[in-house]
N, C-alpha and C positions, 0 to 999 in steps of 0.2 A: 504494500500500500504506500503510495507516494505521500510523504509528509507535506509536500507543497499543496496538494489538494486539500488535506485536512486543515492546513493553515488558513485556507480561504473560508472556512465555515465559521460563521459568526459566533456559534456556541463556544468555540475554543479561543476567542480573542484574548482572554485573560492569561493564556498559557504562553510561556517563552518558546522560542524556536527549539530549544533542547527538549523541553517537555513535550511539544508536539511530535518531535522525532521519536522520543521514547514511547509515547502512546502509539505511534504508527507501528513501531517494532513489536508492540505487545499484541496486536491483533492482525486480522487478515480481511481481505475484501471478499464479499460473497455476492455473486451475480444471481439474479432471480428472473423468472419468467412469469407471466400472468398465470394465476392459478396455483402457484407454489405456496405451500404452507411453511412458514419460516420458524414459527414457534407456536406452542399450543397453550391455551388457558389451563391453569392449574398445575402445569409442569414446572419443575425447578427452574428458576430464572438464572441459569448458569452463564448467560451471555448478555452483554450490553450491545444493543443494535443501534447504529447511527446511520440515518438515511443519507445517501450521497446523491442519488437521483432515482426517479421512478415513483410509484404510488403503492402504498400498502394500507389495507384496511385492518382495523382492529375490531375483532368480531367476538361477541358473546352469544351463546346459545340460550334462547328464551322460548319455552314451550316447544313447539314443533318447528321453529325456524331460527335462523341466525340473524342477530341484530348487530348492525354496525354501530359501535360505541365511540369510534375515533378513526381518524385518517392521518397517515403519515405521507405528506406529499411535498413538504418543503425541506430542502437539504439542511441538516442539523437537528431535525426532529429525531427523538430517540425513544427506545422502549427497553424494558427488562433490566438486567444487571443487578437486581435487588440483592442477590446473595453476596454482593460486595460488602453489604452492611448488615444483612439479616440472613443467618444460616438457613432459615426456613422460608425465604422469599420465593414466591411463585409468580409466573406470568399471570396478569390479571385479565388478559384477553388473548385470542388467537390472532397471530399475524398472517394475513393472507394477501398475496400480491395480486394486484389488478392490472398492473402495467409492468413491462420489463424495466429493470433497473438494477441498482447496486446498493449494498449496505456494507458498512464497516463494522466488523464484529470483534469484540474484545471479551475474553473470558472474565467472568465476574471476579475471580481471584486476582487476576492481573489488574483490573480496574481498582479493586480495593487497595492493592499494594501501592499503585501510583497515587491514588487519592490520599492515602495515609501519609505518603512522603511529601506531597505538595500542599495539602490542606488539612493538617492534623486536627485543627479545631473543628473544621467543618465535618470531618469524618466522625469525630467524637460526638458532635452534636447530632448527626444523623443516627448514629448507633444508639444514642440515648433516647432519641425520639422513637426509633423502632422498638427498643426494649420496653419503653413505656406503653406503646400501643399493644405489644405482646402481653405485657403484664395485665393490662385492662382486659384484653380478650381472654386471657387465661383465667382471671378471676371470675369473669362472667360465665365462662364455660364450667368452671368448678361449681359456681352457684347453681347453674342449671342442672348439673349432674347431681347435686344434692337434692334439688327439687324432684328430679326423676327418681332418685333413691328413696325419697319420702313417699312418692307415689307407689313405688314398688313395695316398700315396707308396709304401707297401709293396705294395699291390695292383698299382699301375701298374708298378713295377719288376719284379714277378714276371711279370705278363702280357706286358710288352714283351720280357723276357729271351728267351723261347722263340722268337718270330718273328725277333727280332734275331739270335739265335744261328743260326737256320736260314738266314737270309739271308747271314750271314758264311760259314757252311760252303759254301753254294751258290756264292758268289763265289770262294772258294778252289778249289772243284772246277772251276769254269768255266775257271780259268787252265790247269789240266792238260788239260781237254777241248778247249779251243781250240788248245793246242799239238798235240794228237793230230789234230785236224781239219786243221790246216795241213800237218802231216806226211803225212797220208794223201792230201791233194790233191797234194802234191809227188810222191809215189810214183805216183799215178795218171797224172800228166803224164809221168813218166819211163817208165811202162810203155807209152806210146804210145796211150792211149785217145783215140778221136776225139771231136769235139764232139757228133756225133749220138749216139754211145754214152753220153756223159755226160748229155745231155739226157734220154735214155730212162731211164737209171739214176735220175736225179732224179725223173722221173715215177713210177717204182716206189716211191721213198722217200715221195713225197707221198701215194701211195695207201694207205700203211700206216694201220691203225686200231688204236690201242693197246687192250688189254683194259679192260673197265669193272669197277667194283667188284663187280658181280654175277657176274662170271665165276668159274668153279671154280679155286681156287688150285692144286689138284692137276693140273688140265689144263695150267696154266702151267708147272709143274715138269716134266711129261712133255714139253712142247714144248721146254724148255731142253735136256733130255737128247737129244732127237731132233736139235736143232740142233748140239749139241756133237759128236755122232756124225758128222753130215754135214760139219761143218767139218774134223774130223780126216781123213775120207775124201778131202777135196778139198785137203789139204795146207795148211790155214790154221792159222797159229800162234796161241797164246793163246786157244784155243777156250773155256777156262773164264772168260775175261774178256768175250769177245764174245757168247757165247750168252745170258747173263742179260739183257744190254742189248737184244739183238735180239728176244728173246722178249717182253720187256716192251713193245717197240714194235709188236708184232703180227706179227713175221716168223715164217713157218713154212717147212718144207722145200720146199714148192712154190714159194714166193717166191724162195728161194735158187736153185732150179733155173732159174728165169727169168733171174736175174742171171748164172748160170754159162753159160747159152745165149747171153747178150748179149755177154759179155766173154771174152777169152782167159785162159789160166791165170795169166799174170803180173799181170793187172789185177784178178783176183778178190779177193785178200786186201786190197789197199788200198781197193778199192771197198766191201767190207763194213765195213772200219774207218772209212771216211768216213761211211757210213750210220749206224754205231753212234755215232760222235762227234757227228753232226748231231742225232740224236734225243736224245742226252744233253744237248747244249747247249740244245735247246728245252725239255727237262724242267727243267733247272736254272734257266733264265730264268723259267719258270712258277713255280717255287718261290720265286725272289726276288720276283716280282710278288705272289704270295699273301702272303708274309711282310711285305712293305712295306705292302700293303693292310691287313693285320691291325694293324700299328702305327698306320696312319692312322686306322683305325676306333677304336682305343683312345684316340688323341688326341682324336678327335671326341667320344667318350663322356665323357672327362674335361672337355672344354670344356662339354658339356651339363650335367655334374654340378656343376661349379664355378660356372657361369653368369657367368664373368668378363667376357664380352662383352655382357652384357645389363643392362637397367635393374633397379633394386631391386624395385619392385612392378610386376608385369606379368601379363598373361594367361598362365597356365601350364598345360601339358599334364602331368597327373600321371603318365600312362603313360610318357612320355618320361623323367621324372625317376626313376621306379622302375626302368626298363630300364637307364639309365646307371649307377645305383647297383649293380644286379646285375652289370653288366659290371665295374665297378671292384672288386667283391668276389668275382669269379668264381674267384680263386685259392683261396678258402676253401670253394668249393662242391663240391670233389671228394668223392664219396660222398653228396652231398645231392641229392635229386630236387626240382626246382623246378617247381611247378604254378602256371601263370599263368591268371587268370580276370579279364580286363578287360572291363568293360561297354562296349557299343557306344555307349550314349547318355550317357556321362559327359561333362559340359561342361568346358570350360576354366574355371579360377577365377582371381580376382585374388589373387596371392600373391607372396612373396619366394622364388623358386624355389630359390636356393642354400641358404636356411635349411631348407626342406622336405626337400631332399636330405640335409641333415645329420640330420634326423629319421629318414628311411628308412635311412640308414647305421647309426644307433644301434639301431633296431629289428631290422633284418635281421642285423646283426652279433651282437646278443644272442641272436637265434633260433638262429643257427648254433652259437654257443657252447653254448646250452642242449641242443642235440641231440648234442653231442660230435662234430660233423662227419659224422653219418650219420642220415638221416631224410628227412622230406618238409617242404619249405618252401612254403607257399602264399601267393601275393601276388595280391590281388584288388582291384578297384575297382567301385563301383556308384553310380548316381545315386539320390538321395532327393528328397522334395518340397522340402526346404530346403537341399540342398547335395550333397556328395559324401562317400562313405565309403570309406576305404582300410583293408583288413584284411591283417595279416601274421601268419600262423599257423605254428606249428611243432609237431612231434610229439615234443617233448622230454618230460621227466618232469613238467613243470609247476611251479608255485610253491605252497608251503604258504600257508595263510591268514595266518599271522603276517608273511610276506614281502609278500603282496599288500596288506596294510594300510599298508605303509610304502614301497612300491616307487617312488612318485613324490616322496618327500621328498628335500630337498637332501642330497647326500653319502651317502645310504644305498646300500649295495652288499652283495652276498653273495659277491663275487669275492675271491680271495686278493690279497694285496698285490702290486702290479705287474701284475695282470691286469684291472684296471678302474679308472676314474677316480672312480666314484661320482657322476658328474655327468650321464651320458647321458640317463637318463629324466627327471630334473628339468628339464634344459635342453630336452628334447623337449617336455615339457608346457608350458613357458613359450613356446616357439616356436609351438606349436599353439594354446594358449589365449590367451595375452596378445598375441601378435603377429598372429594370424590369426583370432581370435574363434571358434575351433573347440573341439573337445573330444577327449580321448584317454582310453580306458579299456582295461582288461585283463580277460579272462574266460576261462573254461574251457568249450570246446564239444566234446563227444565226447572224442577222443584228442588234441585240439589245445589249445595255449595261444595265444590270439588277442589281439593288440593292434589295437584298432579306433580309427581316427582319423577324426573327422567334421570336415569343412571347409565353411564356408558358401558357397553359390553367389553369384556376383556379383549385386548389387542393380540 
């Protein structure tokens, strides 16, 4: 690269001839043709690009189309190079050539070294500014992460409480049922029942088939009354306690007649009590199993949601993240109809799964709040030519135009004090756009307010 040509660029007027020559030696000239992509939004800003001639558009993807956010057409306009001062700096737009031309390109590391040597105070000032901005962003992200953690903890506590309480109640009931079971066995032995009779009685117990959910509840009530009458006629005490248990186990009068034919009068009552205690024990054990499985499923969902056991950037199944988020927030979904529409051809993407789950939490939680706890929540995914689109729609009242214009701005919120952080949508945008190179938009479609998140497919 000729240092004489660089000398003529107004941007470099404050540099000495030696400094211009040193800068020229640090970089190289890059020729481009119309349509060339020189750098991409969200990628590390490892080079500083200085326009020599030609025309370059700076493009950001918004919704389903590219939006031109700036144009480089005057020699001396520049872009990128942010890693000269910020190790995490990325390109804020994609550089796409629209006319043939040339750029002077300098590695950010070289630019940083030259700047530090020539303008130490300026570089110190820039680094301080970048560090302050990073610190503010980091604090905001940590605050939003704590809010997401609070949502997760509240949801988990609510969801675990029900199965845990059910398991506790079942265990307490098992204590009494086991006492009754052992007592009835002792009374059977005292009544002189033979081993053959007990084996046949156990066979009758095992042949019972409990009613299914589709059975008529009125028929079950009628069978309880018939059993109660039969028990009273055969001198069995506490018929009001035994008849509901036996009826629920599938016992009818014909089955009781078979037991009465098998045993003598002294053995009948302890035999029926033993059967009732046995089926109650089995039912309570099934309830404990179901409850503990529910707790285990919740723990698995939280692990999937938090991604604590996985690498930061990984191939991610978006459906898994959406489902685990819905489970974590299920305590808020009473009265809300959830409609799922997941595309079969949606590929896995390279992403930070835990951060995306934070996005889904913000969007779904906002949608539920917008509907006031009653309405339809739609969660969908589909594949596109250049990536994946996730949509979260709600049938709430929607947002006025003046709110839509500011909804992604930092600290903007329409919620009352104490009901919102003012960070969620801004943080969601940063995660989607800055961290994953995607885009997030909001639109009104029919009776739905829809948040649309586009994420790029793996290259």
